[in-house]
PAPA-319507 format. One record per residue: x, z, y of N, C-alpha, C, O, CB in turn; residue number from 1. Coordinates in Angstrom, 1 decimal, always signed. Glycine has a CB too. Example, Ala and Ser with C-alpha at 12.3 -4.5 7.8 and 13.67 -1.06 7.14 Angstrom:
2
SITE;+13.2;+7.8;-5.7;+12.3;+7.8;-4.5;+13.2;+7.8;-3.3;+14.2;+8.5;-3.3;+11.3;+9.0;-4.5;1
SITE;+12.8;+7.1;-2.2;+13.7;+7.1;-1.1;+12.9;+7.9;+0.0;+13.4;+8.0;+1.1;+14.1;+5.7;-0.6;2
***
This chain:
69
SITE;+78.9;-47.2;-90.0;+78.3;-45.9;-90.3;+78.5;-45.6;-91.8;+78.1;-46.4;-92.6;+76.8;-45.8;-89.9;1
SITE;+79.0;-44.4;-92.1;+79.1;-44.1;-93.5;+77.8;-44.0;-94.2;+76.8;-43.8;-93.5;+79.9;-42.7;-93.7;2
SITE;+77.7;-44.3;-95.5;+76.4;-44.3;-96.2;+75.9;-42.9;-96.6;+74.9;-42.8;-97.3;+76.6;-45.1;-97.4;3
SITE;+76.5;-41.9;-96.1;+76.1;-40.5;-96.3;+76.7;-39.6;-95.3;+77.6;-40.0;-94.6;+76.4;-40.1;-97.8;4
SITE;+76.4;-38.3;-95.4;+77.1;-37.3;-94.6;+76.4;-37.0;-93.2;+77.1;-36.6;-92.3;+78.4;-37.8;-94.3;5
SITE;+75.1;-37.1;-93.1;+74.4;-36.7;-91.9;+74.3;-35.2;-91.8;+74.0;-34.6;-92.8;+73.0;-37.4;-91.8;6
SITE;+74.5;-34.7;-90.6;+74.4;-33.2;-90.4;+72.9;-32.8;-90.4;+72.6;-31.7;-90.6;+75.1;-32.8;-89.1;7
SITE;+72.1;-33.8;-90.1;+70.6;-33.5;-90.0;+70.0;-33.9;-91.3;+69.8;-35.1;-91.6;+70.0;-34.3;-88.8;8
SITE;+69.5;-32.9;-92.1;+68.9;-33.2;-93.4;+67.5;-33.8;-93.3;+67.0;-34.2;-94.3;+68.9;-32.0;-94.2;9
SITE;+67.0;-33.9;-92.1;+65.6;-34.5;-92.0;+65.7;-36.1;-91.9;+64.7;-36.7;-91.9;+64.9;-34.0;-90.7;10
SITE;+66.9;-36.6;-91.7;+67.1;-38.0;-91.7;+67.0;-38.6;-93.1;+67.8;-38.2;-94.0;+68.5;-38.4;-91.0;11
SITE;+66.1;-39.5;-93.3;+65.9;-40.2;-94.6;+67.1;-41.3;-94.7;+67.4;-41.9;-93.7;+64.5;-40.9;-94.7;12
SITE;+67.6;-41.4;-95.9;+68.6;-42.4;-96.2;+68.0;-43.5;-97.1;+67.5;-43.1;-98.2;+69.9;-41.7;-96.8;13
SITE;+68.0;-44.7;-96.7;+67.5;-45.8;-97.4;+68.7;-46.5;-98.1;+69.6;-46.9;-97.5;+66.7;-46.8;-96.5;14
SITE;+68.5;-46.7;-99.4;+69.6;-47.3;-100.2;+69.1;-48.5;-101.0;+68.1;-48.5;-101.7;+70.2;-46.2;-101.2;15
SITE;+69.8;-49.6;-100.9;+69.5;-50.8;-101.6;+70.0;-50.6;-103.1;+71.2;-50.4;-103.3;+70.2;-52.1;-101.0;16
SITE;+69.1;-50.6;-104.0;+69.5;-50.4;-105.4;+70.5;-51.3;-106.0;+71.2;-51.0;-107.0;+68.2;-50.4;-106.3;17
SITE;+70.6;-52.5;-105.4;+71.6;-53.5;-105.9;+73.1;-53.0;-105.7;+73.9;-53.5;-106.4;+71.4;-54.8;-105.1;18
SITE;+73.3;-52.1;-104.9;+74.7;-51.6;-104.7;+75.2;-51.0;-106.0;+76.4;-50.9;-106.2;+74.9;-50.7;-103.6;19
SITE;+74.3;-50.5;-106.8;+74.7;-49.9;-108.1;+75.0;-50.9;-109.2;+75.4;-50.5;-110.3;+73.6;-48.9;-108.5;20
SITE;+74.7;-52.1;-108.9;+75.0;-53.2;-109.9;+76.5;-53.6;-109.9;+77.0;-54.2;-110.8;+74.2;-54.4;-109.6;21
SITE;+77.2;-53.2;-108.8;+78.7;-53.5;-108.7;+79.4;-52.2;-109.2;+78.9;-51.1;-109.1;+79.1;-53.9;-107.3;22
SITE;+80.6;-52.4;-109.7;+81.4;-51.3;-110.1;+81.8;-50.4;-109.0;+81.9;-49.2;-109.1;+82.6;-51.8;-110.9;23
SITE;+82.1;-51.0;-107.8;+82.6;-50.3;-106.7;+81.8;-50.5;-105.5;+81.1;-51.6;-105.3;+84.1;-50.6;-106.4;24
SITE;+81.8;-49.6;-104.6;+81.1;-49.7;-103.3;+82.2;-49.4;-102.2;+82.9;-48.4;-102.2;+79.9;-48.6;-103.1;25
SITE;+82.3;-50.4;-101.3;+83.3;-50.3;-100.2;+82.6;-50.1;-98.9;+81.7;-50.9;-98.6;+84.3;-51.5;-100.2;26
SITE;+83.0;-49.2;-98.1;+82.4;-48.9;-96.8;+83.4;-48.5;-95.8;+84.5;-48.1;-96.1;+81.3;-47.9;-96.9;27
SITE;+82.9;-48.6;-94.5;+83.8;-48.3;-93.4;+83.4;-46.9;-93.0;+82.2;-46.6;-92.7;+83.5;-49.3;-92.2;28
SITE;+84.4;-46.0;-92.9;+84.1;-44.6;-92.5;+84.1;-44.3;-91.0;+84.6;-43.3;-90.5;+85.1;-43.6;-93.2;29
SITE;+83.4;-45.2;-90.3;+83.3;-45.2;-88.8;+84.7;-45.4;-88.1;+84.8;-45.1;-86.9;+82.8;-43.8;-88.4;30
SITE;+85.6;-45.9;-88.8;+86.9;-46.3;-88.3;+87.1;-47.8;-88.6;+87.3;-48.1;-89.8;+88.1;-45.4;-88.8;31
SITE;+87.1;-48.6;-87.6;+87.1;-50.1;-87.9;+88.3;-50.6;-88.7;+88.2;-51.7;-89.3;+87.0;-50.8;-86.7;32
SITE;+89.4;-49.8;-88.7;+90.6;-50.3;-89.4;+90.7;-49.7;-90.8;+91.7;-49.9;-91.4;+91.8;-50.0;-88.6;33
SITE;+89.8;-48.9;-91.2;+89.8;-48.3;-92.5;+88.6;-48.6;-93.4;+87.5;-48.9;-92.9;+89.9;-46.7;-92.3;34
SITE;+88.9;-48.7;-94.7;+87.8;-48.9;-95.6;+88.0;-47.9;-96.8;+89.1;-47.5;-97.1;+87.7;-50.3;-96.2;35
SITE;+86.9;-47.5;-97.4;+87.0;-46.6;-98.5;+86.3;-47.3;-99.7;+85.2;-47.8;-99.6;+86.3;-45.2;-98.2;36
SITE;+86.9;-47.2;-100.9;+86.3;-47.7;-102.1;+86.1;-46.6;-103.1;+87.0;-45.8;-103.4;+87.3;-48.8;-102.7;37
SITE;+84.8;-46.5;-103.5;+84.4;-45.5;-104.5;+83.6;-46.2;-105.6;+83.0;-47.3;-105.4;+83.6;-44.3;-103.9;38
SITE;+83.6;-45.6;-106.8;+82.8;-46.1;-107.8;+81.3;-46.0;-107.5;+80.9;-44.9;-106.9;+83.1;-45.5;-109.2;39
SITE;+80.5;-46.9;-107.8;+79.1;-46.9;-107.5;+78.4;-45.7;-108.2;+77.5;-45.1;-107.7;+78.4;-48.2;-107.9;40
SITE;+78.9;-45.3;-109.4;+78.4;-44.2;-110.1;+78.7;-42.9;-109.3;+77.9;-42.0;-109.4;+79.0;-44.1;-111.5;41
SITE;+79.8;-42.8;-108.7;+80.2;-41.7;-107.9;+79.3;-41.6;-106.6;+78.9;-40.5;-106.2;+81.6;-41.7;-107.5;42
SITE;+79.0;-42.8;-106.1;+78.1;-42.8;-104.9;+76.7;-42.3;-105.3;+76.1;-41.5;-104.5;+78.0;-44.2;-104.3;43
SITE;+76.2;-42.7;-106.4;+74.9;-42.2;-106.9;+74.9;-40.6;-107.0;+74.0;-40.0;-106.6;+74.5;-42.8;-108.3;44
SITE;+76.0;-40.1;-107.5;+76.2;-38.6;-107.6;+76.1;-38.0;-106.3;+75.6;-36.9;-106.1;+77.4;-38.3;-108.4;45
SITE;+76.8;-38.6;-105.3;+76.8;-38.0;-104.0;+75.4;-38.0;-103.4;+74.9;-37.0;-102.9;+77.7;-38.9;-103.0;46
SITE;+74.6;-39.1;-103.6;+73.2;-39.1;-103.1;+72.4;-38.1;-103.8;+71.5;-37.4;-103.1;+72.6;-40.5;-103.3;47
SITE;+72.6;-37.8;-105.1;+71.8;-36.8;-105.8;+72.1;-35.4;-105.3;+71.2;-34.5;-105.5;+72.1;-36.9;-107.3;48
SITE;+73.2;-35.2;-104.6;+73.5;-33.8;-104.2;+73.3;-33.6;-102.7;+73.6;-32.5;-102.1;+74.9;-33.5;-104.5;49
SITE;+72.8;-34.6;-102.0;+72.5;-34.5;-100.5;+71.2;-33.8;-100.3;+70.3;-33.9;-101.2;+72.5;-35.8;-99.8;50
SITE;+71.0;-33.1;-99.2;+69.8;-32.5;-98.8;+68.8;-33.5;-98.3;+67.6;-33.3;-98.2;+70.0;-31.3;-97.9;51
SITE;+69.3;-34.6;-97.8;+68.5;-35.7;-97.2;+67.6;-36.3;-98.3;+68.0;-36.4;-99.4;+69.4;-36.8;-96.5;52
SITE;+66.4;-36.7;-97.8;+65.6;-37.5;-98.7;+66.1;-38.9;-98.9;+66.4;-39.6;-97.9;+64.1;-37.5;-98.2;53
SITE;+66.3;-39.3;-100.1;+66.9;-40.6;-100.4;+65.7;-41.6;-100.9;+64.9;-41.2;-101.8;+68.0;-40.6;-101.5;54
SITE;+65.6;-42.7;-100.2;+64.6;-43.7;-100.6;+65.4;-45.0;-101.0;+66.2;-45.5;-100.3;+63.7;-44.1;-99.3;55
SITE;+65.1;-45.4;-102.3;+65.7;-46.6;-102.8;+64.8;-47.8;-102.6;+63.6;-47.6;-102.7;+66.1;-46.4;-104.3;56
SITE;+65.4;-48.9;-102.4;+64.5;-50.1;-102.2;+65.1;-51.3;-102.9;+66.3;-51.3;-103.2;+64.3;-50.4;-100.7;57
SITE;+64.3;-52.3;-103.2;+64.7;-53.5;-103.7;+64.1;-54.6;-102.9;+63.1;-54.4;-102.2;+64.3;-53.7;-105.2;58
SITE;+64.8;-55.8;-102.8;+64.2;-56.9;-102.1;+63.6;-57.9;-103.1;+64.2;-58.3;-104.1;+65.3;-57.6;-101.3;59
SITE;+62.4;-58.2;-102.9;+61.6;-59.1;-103.7;+61.2;-60.3;-102.8;+60.3;-60.1;-101.9;+60.4;-58.5;-104.4;60
SITE;+61.7;-61.4;-103.0;+61.5;-62.6;-102.1;+61.8;-62.2;-100.7;+62.9;-61.9;-100.4;+60.0;-63.1;-102.3;61
SITE;+60.8;-62.2;-99.8;+61.0;-62.0;-98.4;+60.6;-60.6;-98.0;+60.5;-60.3;-96.8;+60.3;-63.0;-97.5;62
SITE;+60.3;-59.7;-98.9;+59.8;-58.4;-98.6;+60.7;-57.3;-99.3;+61.4;-57.6;-100.3;+58.4;-58.2;-99.0;63
SITE;+60.7;-56.1;-98.8;+61.3;-55.0;-99.4;+60.3;-54.0;-100.0;+59.2;-53.9;-99.4;+62.2;-54.2;-98.4;64
SITE;+60.7;-53.4;-101.1;+59.8;-52.5;-101.8;+60.5;-51.2;-102.0;+61.6;-51.2;-102.6;+59.2;-53.1;-103.1;65
SITE;+59.9;-50.1;-101.6;+60.5;-48.8;-101.9;+60.2;-48.5;-103.4;+59.0;-48.6;-103.8;+59.9;-47.7;-101.0;66
SITE;+61.2;-48.0;-104.1;+61.0;-47.8;-105.6;+61.5;-46.4;-105.9;+62.3;-45.8;-105.1;+61.8;-48.9;-106.4;67
SITE;+61.2;-45.9;-107.1;+61.7;-44.6;-107.6;+63.2;-44.9;-107.9;+63.5;-46.0;-108.3;+60.9;-44.1;-108.8;68
SITE;+64.0;-43.8;-107.8;+65.4;-44.0;-108.2;+65.5;-44.0;-109.7;+66.6;-44.2;-110.3;+66.3;-42.9;-107.6;69
***
């Protein structure tokens, strides 16, 4: 499933903040034989322009915590 692009803006998108620690983010665009590589900074810009509510989280030990972006 792509990390963005839902037609329904009521769907919340949960994002692991650690993905922004890497220079690139690679994902499958719902086609198992294809991959897309984008800069993590560009991915952040995409999230900032979506109508969906974005929830960022971090993992601390064995639990997840929702944090501000």
